C-alpha positions as MATLAB code, in Angstrom:
seq = 'MLNEEPRTWNRPTKPVVASYVSDFLKPDMLHVHRQITGLQAVTPWVLTHKRENAAQFPFPEKRLIVLPKSRLRWWRRLVAKQIKREPWQLYRWELRQSLLALTRAEAKVLHVYFGHSAIHLRPLIKVFSRPVLVSFHGADAGVDMDKPAHLAAMRQVFESATIVQARSASLMNDLANLGCPQEKLRLQSTGIPLEDWTFQTRAAGCDLPWRILQSCRLIEKKGVDLTLRAFAKVLQTQPSAGLVIAGSGPQQGELERLAGELGITSSVRFAGFLTQSELREEMYRARMFVHPSRTSGDGNREGIPNSMLEAMASGAPVVATHHGGIPEAVIDGDSGLLVPENDADALAAAMLRVMGDDELARKLAEGGRRAVEKKYDRATNVRVLESCYLGMITTD';
ca = [
     -25.280    5.657  -12.625;
     -25.020    9.373  -13.308;
     -28.017    9.445  -15.669;
     -30.528    8.027  -13.217;
     -33.179   10.175  -11.530;
     -31.734   12.190   -8.630;
     -32.202   10.550   -5.265;
     -33.301   12.438   -2.209;
     -31.267   12.207    0.940;
     -30.777   14.190    4.079;
     -28.189   16.905    3.759;
     -25.052   15.577    5.501;
     -24.307   17.044    8.910;
     -20.593   16.414    8.415;
     -18.555   17.762    5.479;
     -18.215   15.358    2.574;
     -14.841   14.107    1.376;
     -15.000   12.401   -2.022;
     -12.236    9.852   -2.591;
     -11.332    8.907   -6.158;
     -10.014    5.354   -6.506;
      -9.924    4.142  -10.111;
     -10.821    0.557   -9.153;
     -12.659    0.221   -5.825;
     -11.007   -2.007   -4.757;
      -8.200   -4.291   -5.869;
      -7.392   -7.138   -3.426;
      -4.140   -5.457   -2.338;
      -5.853   -2.153   -1.439;
      -7.004   -3.082    2.050;
      -5.161   -0.056    3.437;
      -7.347    2.249    1.312;
     -10.536    0.600    2.573;
      -9.344    0.838    6.176;
      -8.612    4.527    5.743;
     -11.866    5.515    4.026;
     -14.175    3.440    6.228;
     -12.419    4.635    9.377;
     -13.455    8.255    8.797;
     -15.819    9.653   11.430;
     -15.410   13.437   11.458;
     -16.307   13.662    7.754;
     -18.724   11.789    5.492;
     -16.871    9.684    2.903;
     -18.076    9.272   -0.669;
     -16.255    7.247   -3.320;
     -15.844    7.973   -7.021;
     -14.587    5.061   -9.090;
     -14.617    3.650  -12.582;
     -15.029    0.051  -11.479;
     -16.595   -1.544   -8.410;
     -14.707   -4.688   -7.434;
     -14.655   -7.159   -4.537;
     -17.728   -5.663   -2.870;
     -18.017   -8.517   -0.366;
     -14.414   -8.094    0.733;
     -14.617   -4.291    0.786;
     -18.151   -3.218    1.761;
     -19.171    0.411    1.353;
     -22.620    2.090    1.286;
     -23.823    2.017   -2.321;
     -25.712    5.290   -1.922;
     -22.379    7.040   -1.381;
     -20.524    5.309   -4.219;
     -20.624    6.720   -7.765;
     -19.383    4.600  -10.660;
     -18.177    6.994  -13.340;
     -18.648    5.971  -16.981;
     -15.645    4.732  -18.935;
     -14.821    5.829  -22.443;
     -15.250    3.066  -25.009;
     -12.245    4.515  -26.814;
      -9.932    4.449  -23.814;
      -7.740    1.908  -25.571;
      -7.324    4.363  -28.484;
      -6.613    7.259  -26.146;
      -3.891    5.263  -24.389;
      -2.408    4.151  -27.700;
      -2.235    7.704  -29.041;
      -0.837    9.026  -25.769;
       1.830    6.347  -25.550;
       2.836    5.823  -29.170;
       2.230    9.214  -30.783;
       2.166   11.933  -28.123;
       4.454    9.988  -25.769;
       2.826   11.536  -22.736;
       0.269   10.415  -20.146;
      -3.359   10.517  -21.254;
      -5.883   12.870  -19.679;
      -9.643   12.919  -19.179;
     -11.822   13.748  -22.143;
     -13.960   16.861  -21.717;
     -17.133   14.838  -21.287;
     -15.426   12.748  -18.601;
     -14.419   15.940  -16.840;
     -18.035   17.142  -16.909;
     -19.263   13.827  -15.509;
     -16.694   13.942  -12.713;
     -17.648   17.495  -11.769;
     -21.331   16.493  -11.799;
     -20.564   13.594   -9.461;
     -18.685   15.872   -7.055;
     -21.588   18.333   -7.101;
     -24.043   15.531   -6.416;
     -21.991   14.426   -3.427;
     -21.647   18.026   -2.198;
     -17.939   17.317   -1.812;
     -15.884   19.822    0.159;
     -12.608   18.002   -0.576;
     -11.471   15.671   -3.346;
      -8.939   13.025   -2.299;
      -7.230   11.329   -5.262;
      -5.633    8.040   -4.294;
      -2.344    7.239   -6.065;
      -0.168    9.600   -8.046;
      -0.469    7.629  -11.267;
      -4.239    8.232  -11.202;
      -3.746   11.920  -10.452;
      -1.695   12.316  -13.629;
      -4.736   11.312  -15.703;
      -7.053   13.496  -13.622;
      -5.039   16.683  -14.163;
      -7.924   18.556  -15.837;
     -10.207   17.756  -12.887;
      -7.640   18.676  -10.240;
      -7.034   21.972  -12.029;
     -10.663   23.112  -12.356;
     -12.340   21.676   -9.243;
     -13.239   24.675   -7.098;
     -12.580   22.926   -3.781;
      -9.314   21.712   -2.202;
      -7.691   18.609   -3.706;
      -5.482   16.163   -1.815;
      -3.343   13.635   -3.725;
      -1.862   10.721   -1.768;
       1.174    8.685   -2.830;
       1.814    5.160   -1.628;
       5.017    3.857   -3.237;
       5.248    2.892   -6.897;
       3.330    6.006   -7.933;
       6.333    8.174   -7.055;
       8.878    6.183   -9.026;
       7.526    4.359  -12.070;
       8.016    6.284  -15.367;
       9.482    9.300  -13.586;
      12.599    8.926  -15.756;
      10.467    9.965  -18.756;
      10.424   13.765  -19.264;
       6.738   13.919  -20.270;
       5.647   11.902  -17.226;
       7.760   14.004  -14.899;
       6.322   17.196  -16.406;
       2.785   15.826  -15.939;
       3.532   14.933  -12.329;
       4.780   18.440  -11.683;
       1.459   19.742  -13.006;
      -0.229   17.576  -10.359;
       2.019   19.088   -7.694;
       1.188   22.595   -8.912;
      -2.600   22.078   -8.937;
      -3.032   19.985   -5.790;
      -3.658   21.688   -2.467;
      -1.956   19.012   -0.350;
       0.307   16.107   -1.372;
       0.521   13.209    1.090;
       3.082   10.405    1.335;
       2.856    7.306    3.518;
       6.505    7.475    4.589;
       9.152   10.125    5.108;
      11.309    8.380    2.501;
       8.502    8.682   -0.044;
       7.945   12.321    0.914;
      11.628   12.966    0.180;
      11.243   11.279   -3.219;
       8.332   13.593   -4.042;
      10.347   16.650   -3.021;
      13.155   15.498   -5.324;
      10.621   15.214   -8.159;
       9.688   18.857   -7.661;
       6.820   18.903   -5.184;
       6.913   22.099   -3.080;
       7.880   21.315    0.502;
       5.016   23.414    1.883;
       2.460   21.103    0.214;
       3.921   17.850    1.526;
       2.371   16.002    4.464;
       3.264   12.670    6.080;
       0.263   10.351    6.347;
       1.340    7.039    7.837;
      -0.606    3.917    7.062;
      -2.466    2.352    9.949;
      -3.603   -1.110   10.965;
      -6.424   -2.001   13.389;
      -4.493   -3.073   16.465;
      -7.625   -4.615   17.952;
      -7.535   -7.177   15.116;
      -3.843   -7.944   15.584;
      -3.283   -8.778   19.225;
       0.204   -9.676   20.415;
       0.845  -13.378   20.863;
       4.148  -14.754   22.118;
       5.519  -17.387   19.755;
       6.753  -20.769   20.899;
      10.430  -20.753   21.860;
      13.097  -23.401   21.457;
      15.660  -23.779   18.689;
      14.718  -27.452   18.364;
      11.091  -26.620   17.405;
      10.222  -26.460   13.681;
      10.399  -22.914   12.287;
       7.481  -21.692   10.200;
       8.426  -18.582    8.180;
       5.932  -16.346    6.375;
       6.039  -13.732    3.655;
       2.767  -12.096    2.612;
       2.698   -9.797   -0.417;
       1.820   -9.402   -4.066;
       4.180  -11.528   -6.135;
       6.029   -8.776   -7.980;
       9.690   -7.850   -8.335;
       9.923   -5.181   -5.617;
       8.746   -7.615   -2.904;
      11.931   -9.688   -3.260;
      10.286  -13.100   -2.956;
      13.073  -14.621   -5.065;
      15.515  -13.415   -2.415;
      13.386  -15.062    0.271;
      13.523  -18.365   -1.604;
      17.294  -18.201   -2.105;
      17.862  -17.280    1.544;
      15.506  -20.016    2.713;
      17.450  -22.585    0.691;
      20.528  -21.638    2.738;
      18.533  -21.752    5.989;
      17.430  -25.312    5.263;
      21.026  -26.446    5.291;
      21.125  -25.934    9.069;
      17.387  -25.956    9.836;
      16.074  -28.811    7.662;
      12.691  -28.962    9.417;
      11.846  -25.303    8.643;
       8.923  -24.409    6.405;
       8.191  -21.327    4.304;
       4.732  -20.015    3.401;
       4.348  -17.474    0.593;
       0.928  -15.832    0.882;
      -0.200  -13.797   -2.106;
      -0.634  -13.894   -5.852;
       0.810  -11.993   -8.762;
       2.538  -12.160  -12.142;
       5.736  -13.737  -10.787;
       4.091  -16.804   -9.262;
       5.057  -19.250  -12.004;
       8.610  -17.941  -12.102;
       8.932  -18.216   -8.327;
       7.546  -21.737   -8.241;
      10.109  -22.749  -10.873;
      12.878  -21.133   -8.800;
      11.816  -23.135   -5.753;
      12.119  -26.263   -7.883;
      15.561  -25.280   -9.163;
      16.704  -24.672   -5.580;
      15.381  -28.070   -4.527;
      13.158  -26.654   -1.784;
       9.680  -27.285   -3.209;
       8.746  -29.759   -0.480;
       9.469  -27.145    2.202;
       7.684  -24.204    0.514;
       3.951  -23.627    0.193;
       2.514  -21.023   -2.159;
      -0.747  -20.277   -0.386;
      -2.172  -17.822   -2.928;
      -4.270  -14.810   -2.005;
      -5.685  -15.114    1.524;
      -8.611  -13.378    3.174;
      -7.837  -11.342    6.289;
      -9.028  -14.151    8.565;
      -6.951  -16.718    6.656;
      -3.902  -14.447    6.729;
      -4.344  -13.925   10.456;
      -4.290  -17.678   11.008;
      -1.095  -18.020    8.962;
       0.496  -15.086   10.752;
      -0.058  -16.558   14.208;
       1.335  -19.926   13.074;
       4.517  -18.222   11.843;
       7.535  -17.827   14.104;
       9.173  -15.286   11.778;
       8.103  -12.864    9.043;
      10.400  -11.814    6.192;
      10.013   -8.975    3.688;
      13.166   -8.241    1.634;
      11.800   -5.365   -0.474;
      13.932   -3.810   -3.210;
      13.700   -1.124   -5.881;
      12.543   -2.832   -9.070;
      13.871   -2.191  -12.549;
      11.045    0.209  -13.407;
      11.631    2.355  -10.323;
       8.885    0.785   -8.200;
       9.659    1.330   -4.509;
       8.009    0.345   -1.268;
       6.285    2.670    1.163;
       5.782    0.790    4.422;
       4.321   -2.697    3.842;
       1.058   -3.263    5.700;
       1.687   -7.000    6.020;
       4.963   -6.258    7.774;
       3.178   -3.957   10.247;
       0.593   -6.670   10.881;
       3.368   -9.166   11.576;
       5.023   -6.757   14.001;
       1.727   -6.142   15.784;
       1.040   -9.878   16.019;
       4.321  -10.743   17.737;
       6.263  -12.293   14.853;
       9.906  -11.141   14.705;
      10.573   -9.402   11.380;
      13.557   -9.569    9.030;
      13.428   -6.973    6.237;
      15.644   -4.660    4.176;
      17.035   -1.130    4.281;
      14.579    0.029    1.642;
      12.016    2.799    1.181;
      10.057    3.510    4.346;
      10.860    0.207    6.070;
      13.604    1.664    8.333;
      11.036    4.184    9.610;
       9.059    1.290   11.101;
      11.847   -1.205   11.852;
      14.822   -0.156   13.953;
      17.570   -2.689   13.332;
      18.210   -4.785   16.422;
      15.237   -3.359   18.329;
      11.993   -3.909   16.384;
      13.387   -6.224   13.717;
      16.520   -6.983   11.723;
      17.423   -5.116    8.539;
      19.762   -6.274    5.788;
      20.883   -4.661    2.511;
      18.686   -4.935   -0.575;
      19.340   -7.817   -2.991;
      21.560   -9.734   -0.554;
      20.234  -13.268   -0.081;
      23.283  -14.270    1.976;
      22.726  -11.444    4.475;
      19.029  -12.287    4.596;
      19.767  -15.938    5.365;
      22.285  -14.956    8.054;
      19.726  -12.675    9.741;
      17.074  -15.384    9.646;
      19.455  -17.905   11.188;
      20.456  -15.369   13.829;
      16.834  -15.086   14.972;
      16.335  -18.843   14.799;
      19.361  -19.460   16.983;
      18.598  -16.935   19.717;
      15.269  -17.152   21.590;
      16.042  -14.011   23.597;
      16.685  -12.010   20.422;
      13.475  -13.308   18.867;
      11.518  -12.225   21.950;
      13.179   -8.795   22.006;
      12.432   -8.140   18.329;
       8.829   -9.306   18.690;
       8.160   -7.026   21.662;
       9.973   -4.118   20.024;
       7.950   -4.584   16.840;
       4.679   -4.376   18.739;
       5.791   -1.210   20.545;
       6.783    0.417   17.249;
       3.394   -0.255   15.657;
       1.501    0.952   18.727;
       3.514    4.167   18.705;
       3.259    5.133   15.032;
       0.917    2.908   13.027;
      -2.367    2.567   14.878;
      -5.229    2.904   12.407;
      -7.471    5.059   14.616;
      -4.698    7.529   15.396;
      -3.673    7.916   11.762;
      -7.255    8.307   10.558;
      -7.640   11.180   13.023;
      -4.538   12.790   11.486;
      -6.110   12.452    8.037;
      -9.387   13.953    9.242;
      -7.522   16.877   10.746;
      -5.914   17.477    7.365;
      -9.294   17.393    5.605;
     -10.906   19.769    8.111;
      -7.976   22.160    7.888;
      -8.359   22.288    4.103;
     -12.070   23.016    4.433;
     -11.527   25.721    7.044;
      -8.964   27.572    4.926;
     -10.916   27.105    1.672;
];
């Protein structure tokens, strides 16, 4: 796309913010799309290496630049991993192409989504003459940070970036512990469109069948195996209950086998990846939402799960874990119930507690909605992001 004849367009009346997202967009990156497309005080452009799921994530093509990929990227990664044992970086020609794209967009700010992408973009972050913001969302502050070369590369990102954002205070603390200067850190909460997630009171009555939902990517940190083990215990006293697992991922086969081993296959439905409208339908059918996140073996941690915020906004009582940024959104006993990580027994007990107490379920549902309205409204948080952008431009 960069070699085509220059297009003519009206000079933007609002400052341009160019967002780099390596793949625009993966199915689980709805929060990124919501953030970029919600911008009003600035004009968003997108730089990417791969355009994906365009129907699901529409964006004006005239403001989207697909950067060329190196045909030898596999070799670069092999050399970096096996020989140099350090993260790879942009080739010089890739750096030139990226700078050309930013010039074409007349970008006043570069926003790099995800810390693991920023590591590879170090040459660009260092030489770009305008402010650079790098945002972290969870795994990108933990995975591989036990490797000295990766930690050193991340500290180079911290040094070169103008602002470093984190989607939770817990994540911001993790970044500070990795060496990010406190004066560069900013909290940027995720936001959901509350107009799309209206509060609906769930049916009451302990004798009514319980429909339980978990919606997430099927990976270790989401704790779906814990949900299955806890649900098996729940069925012993609530045999008519049903569990829906919405999402896809590398653990699906393993989780389906676990459901079989636990003897609960007939009560569990793996729904696969759902569109937003399909997920909304499942959410409003559910009487409870569970999300027992944990720190995975590779250091992957949770920020604040968007699906959990959507459940809270919708009126489903939430049971989750003391993990990552979750306690910033869920106050135990007020806007949900929290249990320790990796404790299926405690998870089952909390689920049964909600199922056996209609008043508690109502209290948690109403408290969850209040919490989301107070801190996680999309429009409010986009305005915070815009204020950050405009402040960077003003001081540039």
